[in-house]
SERO-4910 file (N, C-alpha, C, O; in steps of 0.05 Angstrom, whole numbers):
BEGIN
 pado doro    nc1    nc2    nc3   cac1   cac2   cac3    cc1    cc2    cc3    oc1    oc2    oc3
  Met    A  -2038   5217   1978  -2007   5220   1970  -2000   5191   1982  -1987   5174   1969
  Lys    A  -2007   5188   2001  -2004   5152   2011  -2010   5133   1988  -1994   5117   1979
  Arg    A  -2038   5137   1980  -2040   5117   1958  -2031   5119   1933  -2030   5099   1918
  Leu    A  -2024   5145   1925  -2005   5143   1907  -1979   5135   1909  -1973   5121   1890
  Phe    A  -1964   5138   1925  -1940   5125   1936  -1938   5096   1936  -1917   5084   1929
  Leu    A  -1962   5084   1945  -1969   5058   1952  -1972   5043   1925  -1963   5021   1918
  Leu    A  -1987   5060   1911  -1988   5049   1881  -1965   5042   1864  -1961   5020   1854
  Ile    A  -1951   5062   1862  -1922   5064   1849  -1904   5039   1864  -1890   5022   1853
  Ala    A  -1906   5043   1886  -1886   5021   1898  -1898   4993   1889  -1883   4974   1883
  Leu    A  -1923   4990   1887  -1937   4959   1881  -1923   4958   1853  -1908   4939   1850
  Ile    A  -1927   4979   1827  -1922   4974   1804  -1893   4969   1803  -1886   4952   1787
  Cys    A  -1879   4978   1816  -1848   4968   1809  -1843   4950   1824  -1822   4940   1817
  Leu    A  -1854   4937   1847  -1849   4909   1864  -1860   4890   1838  -1845   4872   1829
  Ser    A  -1885   4894   1827  -1892   4867   1816  -1875   4867   1783  -1876   4848   1767
  Ser    A  -1862   4893   1780  -1846   4886   1755  -1821   4878   1757  -1809   4869   1738
  Val    A  -1812   4881   1781  -1785   4867   1789  -1796   4838   1793  -1785   4821   1780
  Leu    A  -1816   4831   1809  -1822   4801   1820  -1825   4787   1792  -1810   4769   1787
  Phe    A  -1846   4797   1771  -1855   4782   1752  -1837   4788   1726  -1846   4780   1704
  Gly    A  -1813   4803   1728  -1795   4806   1706  -1772   4784   1712  -1751   4785   1699
  Gln    A  -1776   4765   1730  -1752   4748   1738  -1764   4721   1734  -1770   4706   1753
  Asp    A  -1769   4714   1702  -1772   4687   1693  -1759   4679   1672  -1742   4694   1662
  Ile    A  -1764   4657   1662  -1747   4655   1642  -1758   4655   1612  -1746   4645   1593
  Phe    A  -1782   4668   1612  -1797   4674   1590  -1788   4702   1576  -1790   4723   1589
  Gly    A  -1778   4701   1550  -1768   4718   1533  -1751   4713   1512  -1755   4693   1498
  Lys    A  -1732   4728   1505  -1715   4724   1483  -1690   4727   1497  -1685   4746   1512
  Trp    A  -1674   4707   1490  -1645   4698   1502  -1627   4694   1481  -1634   4679   1463
  Lys    A  -1598   4711   1481  -1580   4704   1466  -1559   4682   1478  -1547   4682   1500
  Thr    A  -1559   4663   1456  -1538   4641   1457  -1512   4643   1445  -1507   4651   1422
  Val    A  -1494   4635   1463  -1460   4640   1458  -1444   4614   1456  -1448   4593   1468
  Asp    A  -1429   4619   1439  -1414   4591   1429  -1393   4594   1454  -1381   4613   1462
  Asp    A  -1395   4565   1464  -1373   4558   1485  -1346   4564   1480  -1333   4576   1498
  Glu    A  -1336   4559   1461  -1308   4560   1445  -1296   4588   1440  -1273   4595   1447
  Thr    A  -1312   4604   1427  -1311   4624   1413  -1320   4651   1430  -1308   4672   1430
  Gly    A  -1340   4645   1441  -1355   4670   1461  -1371   4685   1436  -1377   4709   1441
  Asp    A  -1377   4676   1413  -1394   4688   1388  -1419   4685   1395  -1426   4663   1405
  Val    A  -1438   4706   1391  -1470   4702   1391  -1480   4683   1375  -1477   4690   1351
  Lys    A  -1493   4659   1378  -1498   4642   1356  -1530   4646   1348  -1540   4644   1326
  Ser    A  -1540   4651   1367  -1572   4656   1361  -1587   4668   1379  -1576   4672   1401
  Ile    A  -1617   4676   1376  -1637   4682   1391  -1655   4670   1400  -1675   4671   1385
  Val    A  -1660   4656   1423  -1679   4637   1424  -1702   4651   1441  -1696   4660   1463
  Glu    A  -1728   4653   1433  -1751   4661   1445  -1759   4636   1464  -1757   4613   1455
  Ile    A  -1769   4640   1489  -1785   4623   1506  -1808   4629   1514  -1813   4651   1525
  Phe    A  -1823   4614   1510  -1856   4624   1516  -1867   4591   1528  -1859   4568   1525
  Glu    A  -1889   4604   1541  -1906   4586   1556  -1928   4579   1538  -1939   4596   1525
  Lys    A  -1937   4546   1535  -1950   4540   1522  -1962   4514   1539  -1949   4493   1543
  Asp    A  -1998   4520   1550  -2006   4498   1564  -1991   4493   1589  -1989   4471   1600
  Gly    A  -1980   4515   1598  -1968   4515   1630  -1943   4498   1622  -1933   4487   1641
  Lys    A  -1933   4495   1601  -1900   4485   1594  -1890   4502   1585  -1903   4521   1577
  Ala    A  -1860   4502   1582  -1843   4520   1569  -1830   4509   1546  -1820   4487   1545
  Tyr    A  -1831   4526   1528  -1820   4515   1499  -1800   4537   1489  -1802   4559   1500
  Gly    A  -1783   4533   1470  -1769   4554   1459  -1763   4545   1427  -1761   4523   1415
  Lys    A  -1761   4575   1418  -1752   4570   1386  -1734   4595   1378  -1736   4618   1386
  Val    A  -1717   4584   1361  -1698   4600   1347  -1710   4623   1329  -1722   4616   1308
  Ile    A  -1707   4648   1334  -1720   4663   1325  -1698   4682   1308  -1709   4694   1290
  Glu    A  -1670   4686   1311  -1653   4694   1295  -1628   4677   1301  -1625   4665   1322
  Leu    A  -1612   4677   1282  -1587   4662   1273  -1560   4691   1262  -1561   4712   1249
  Phe    A  -1545   4678   1272  -1520   4702   1268  -1496   4680   1253  -1479   4666   1264
  Arg    A  -1499   4682   1234  -1479   4665   1216  -1454   4680   1203  -1456   4705   1204
  Lys    A  -1433   4672   1191  -1410   4683   1191  -1413   4681   1156  -1428   4664   1147
  Ala    A  -1399   4699   1139  -1402   4700   1116  -1396   4671   1101  -1405   4667   1078
  Asp    A  -1385   4656   1112  -1373   4624   1098  -1393   4605   1104  -1393   4583   1091
  Glu    A  -1415   4611   1126  -1430   4591   1134  -1453   4590   1121  -1460   4612   1114
  Val    A  -1475   4565   1112  -1498   4569   1103  -1515   4587   1115  -1519   4582   1139
  Gln    A  -1527   4606   1105  -1537   4625   1113  -1567   4618   1127  -1577   4632   1145
  Asp    A  -1580   4596   1118  -1609   4588   1118  -1606   4554   1127  -1621   4537   1117
  Pro    A  -1590   4549   1143  -1585   4519   1153  -1615   4505   1159  -1636   4517   1165
  His    A  -1610   4477   1155  -1630   4461   1163  -1624   4440   1178  -1601   4435   1174
  Cys    A  -1634   4424   1194  -1630   4403   1208  -1630   4378   1200  -1644   4359   1209
  Thr    A  -1609   4376   1178  -1600   4345   1165  -1601   4325   1185  -1613   4305   1180
  Ala    A  -1589   4329   1212  -1580   4305   1230  -1602   4301   1243  -1601   4281   1257
  Cys    A  -1629   4315   1246  -1644   4315   1262  -1655   4286   1256  -1652   4277   1233
  Glu    A  -1670   4270   1277  -1684   4244   1269  -1705   4243   1276  -1717   4221   1273
  Asp    A  -1720   4266   1289  -1753   4266   1296  -1769   4282   1274  -1763   4280   1250
  Asp    A  -1786   4295   1280  -1809   4314   1265  -1794   4333   1258  -1805   4345   1239
  Arg    A  -1768   4344   1266  -1753   4367   1260  -1740   4363   1238  -1733   4384   1227
  Lys    A  -1731   4337   1222  -1711   4334   1207  -1717   4352   1183  -1739   4362   1178
  Gly    A  -1693   4356   1165  -1701   4375   1147  -1716   4400   1150  -1719   4415   1131
  Ser    A  -1724   4405   1172  -1732   4434   1180  -1712   4458   1184  -1690   4456   1194
  Arg    A  -1723   4482   1174  -1701   4499   1176  -1695   4507   1212  -1712   4506   1229
  Ile    A  -1676   4513   1215  -1668   4524   1241  -1682   4546   1248  -1696   4545   1268
  Leu    A  -1680   4563   1236  -1692   4591   1239  -1720   4585   1239  -1733   4576   1220
  Gly    A  -1729   4590   1266  -1760   4580   1270  -1768   4553   1282  -1791   4545   1286
  Met    A  -1745   4541   1286  -1745   4513   1302  -1753   4506   1327  -1738   4514   1344
  Glu    A  -1770   4495   1334  -1775   4491   1359  -1754   4472   1378  -1755   4447   1379
  Ile    A  -1738   4485   1389  -1711   4464   1400  -1713   4459   1435  -1699   4443   1447
  Ile    A  -1734   4476   1447  -1738   4470   1475  -1768   4455   1473  -1785   4463   1458
  Arg    A  -1773   4431   1492  -1801   4429   1487  -1812   4421   1513  -1793   4412   1526
  Gly    A  -1837   4420   1529  -1848   4409   1546  -1835   4412   1566  -1831   4389   1576
  Leu    A  -1823   4433   1582  -1807   4439   1606  -1831   4442   1627  -1851   4452   1619
  Glu    A  -1829   4434   1649  -1848   4434   1675  -1836   4451   1696  -1815   4443   1706
  Asn    A  -1847   4475   1705  -1838   4484   1732  -1844   4474   1757  -1867   4471   1765
  Glu    A  -1817   4467   1773  -1808   4455   1794  -1796   4472   1814  -1772   4469   1818
  Asp    A  -1809   4491   1827  -1801   4504   1845  -1779   4523   1832  -1756   4523   1840
  Gly    A  -1789   4540   1808  -1772   4561   1802  -1746   4543   1779  -1728   4557   1771
  Glu    A  -1747   4515   1770  -1731   4505   1758  -1752   4494   1735  -1773   4484   1741
  Trp    A  -1744   4497   1711  -1753   4482   1690  -1743   4455   1684  -1718   4450   1682
  Glu    A  -1758   4439   1682  -1743   4411   1673  -1765   4390   1664  -1787   4398   1660
  Asp    A  -1759   4366   1661  -1772   4340   1650  -1778   4351   1624  -1802   4346   1617
  Gly    A  -1768   4362   1609  -1770   4366   1580  -1747   4356   1563  -1731   4339   1569
  Thr    A  -1748   4372   1540  -1722   4366   1522  -1710   4386   1506  -1726   4402   1495
  Ile    A  -1685   4389   1500  -1668   4409   1481  -1658   4393   1457  -1648   4371   1461
  Cys    A  -1660   4403   1433  -1649   4393   1414  -1629   4415   1401  -1633   4438   1395
  Asp    A  -1603   4398   1399  -1581   4414   1383  -1576   4407   1358  -1564   4388   1349
  Pro    A  -1589   4431   1344  -1592   4429   1312  -1570   4423   1299  -1569   4409   1278
  Lys    A  -1550   4436   1313  -1523   4423   1296  -1517   4395   1296  -1503   4387   1277
  Asn    A  -1523   4383   1312  -1511   4349   1305  -1543   4332   1307  -1545   4309   1298
  Gly    A  -1566   4347   1320  -1592   4331   1313  -1597   4318   1339  -1620   4309   1342
  Lys    A  -1580   4316   1359  -1590   4300   1380  -1605   4318   1403  -1602   4342   1406
  Ile    A  -1617   4306   1416  -1641   4312   1433  -1630   4306   1465  -1614   4287   1466
  Tyr    A  -1634   4315   1483  -1624   4314   1512  -1647   4322   1524  -1664   4337   1514
  Asp    A  -1646   4310   1550  -1664   4319   1573  -1658   4351   1579  -1637   4359   1568
  Cys    A  -1673   4368   1594  -1668   4392   1593  -1677   4398   1621  -1694   4386   1634
  Lys    A  -1661   4422   1629  -1668   4438   1655  -1658   4464   1654  -1634   4468   1652
  Leu    A  -1673   4483   1656  -1673   4508   1659  -1674   4522   1689  -1687   4512   1707
  Trp    A  -1658   4545   1691  -1660   4563   1713  -1649   4588   1711  -1632   4588   1694
  Leu    A  -1653   4615   1725  -1645   4631   1725  -1626   4630   1745  -1631   4619   1766
  Asp    A  -1598   4643   1738  -1576   4647   1752  -1583   4659   1786  -1602   4675   1787
  Glu    A  -1573   4654   1805  -1589   4667   1831  -1574   4690   1833  -1587   4707   1847
  Asp    A  -1547   4701   1824  -1537   4728   1821  -1546   4747   1803  -1548   4771   1808
  Asp    A  -1555   4733   1778  -1558   4748   1757  -1589   4744   1745  -1589   4724   1730
  Pro    A  -1609   4754   1748  -1635   4742   1734  -1636   4744   1700  -1653   4733   1687
  Asn    A  -1614   4761   1689  -1609   4764   1656  -1596   4739   1650  -1592   4739   1625
  Lys    A  -1587   4718   1662  -1568   4702   1657  -1587   4670   1663  -1597   4665   1685
  Leu    A  -1588   4658   1647  -1604   4631   1641  -1583   4608   1638  -1563   4606   1623
  Asn    A  -1591   4593   1657  -1575   4566   1659  -1590   4544   1644  -1611   4535   1652
  Val    A  -1576   4533   1618  -1584   4516   1606  -1569   4489   1606  -1547   4487   1595
  Arg    A  -1583   4470   1618  -1573   4444   1617  -1583   4422   1601  -1606   4415   1605
  Gly    A  -1569   4410   1585  -1577   4382   1572  -1555   4364   1585  -1531   4367   1590
  Tyr    A  -1572   4342   1588  -1562   4318   1599  -1576   4287   1588  -1599   4284   1579
  Ile    A  -1554   4266   1591  -1566   4245   1587  -1553   4231   1612  -1529   4229   1618
  Leu    A  -1579   4220   1627  -1570   4206   1651  -1547   4228   1667  -1553   4252   1672
  Phe    A  -1520   4215   1673  -1511   4234   1694  -1489   4257   1680  -1479   4277   1690
  Leu    A  -1487   4247   1656  -1471   4261   1638  -1486   4291   1632  -1509   4287   1624
  Tyr    A  -1479   4314   1633  -1493   4341   1626  -1467   4363   1619  -1444   4364   1628
  Arg    A  -1482   4377   1602  -1471   4407   1597  -1484   4430   1602  -1508   4428   1598
  Thr    A  -1477   4455   1610  -1492   4469   1624  -1481   4502   1609  -1461   4514   1616
  Gln    A  -1496   4511   1590  -1485   4535   1581  -1503   4560   1598  -1521   4556   1615
  Ala    A  -1492   4586   1588  -1508   4606   1595  -1515   4623   1578  -1498   4634   1564
  Trp    A  -1541   4628   1577  -1556   4647   1558  -1561   4673   1566  -1569   4673   1589
  Phe    A  -1560   4690   1557  -1569   4722   1563  -1588   4736   1550  -1591   4736   1526
  Arg    A  -1606   4751   1576  -1630   4758   1567  -1627   4781   1548  -1606   4794   1550
  Val    A  -1643   4786   1531  -1642   4803   1504  -1661   4823   1519  -1683   4819   1529
  Lys    A  -1645   4850   1518  -1667   4878   1528  -1670   4893   1507  -1684   4913   1508
***
């Protein structure tokens, strides 16, 4: 009986510990309107974090299959749906940094940092910055 209890406790503990990472699907929210804009899937490749747009939420009067016409790198002209917008983030003590994020709306590429909110592991802080100027958005885990 003790072994069964210990096994169940270890399984529960491991799911809590390993469920607290940045990987998975996240809802992006418009800062001004509060509307959900997209779902971004963050995944690991070669020890670094990457993220791609896997779903878009568009209004009826918006282009339903937009392309990144403002992008100036290899993403220029690419569909936003399926686009890799986060690239090459490295884990530094629970924060992922030293990579980039692309805003497909304006084509700009920013240095990027991601970290889970201390109080809510289902909230991801996403910071794009140039030098000392930055903007931080909250993304929310898709359950």
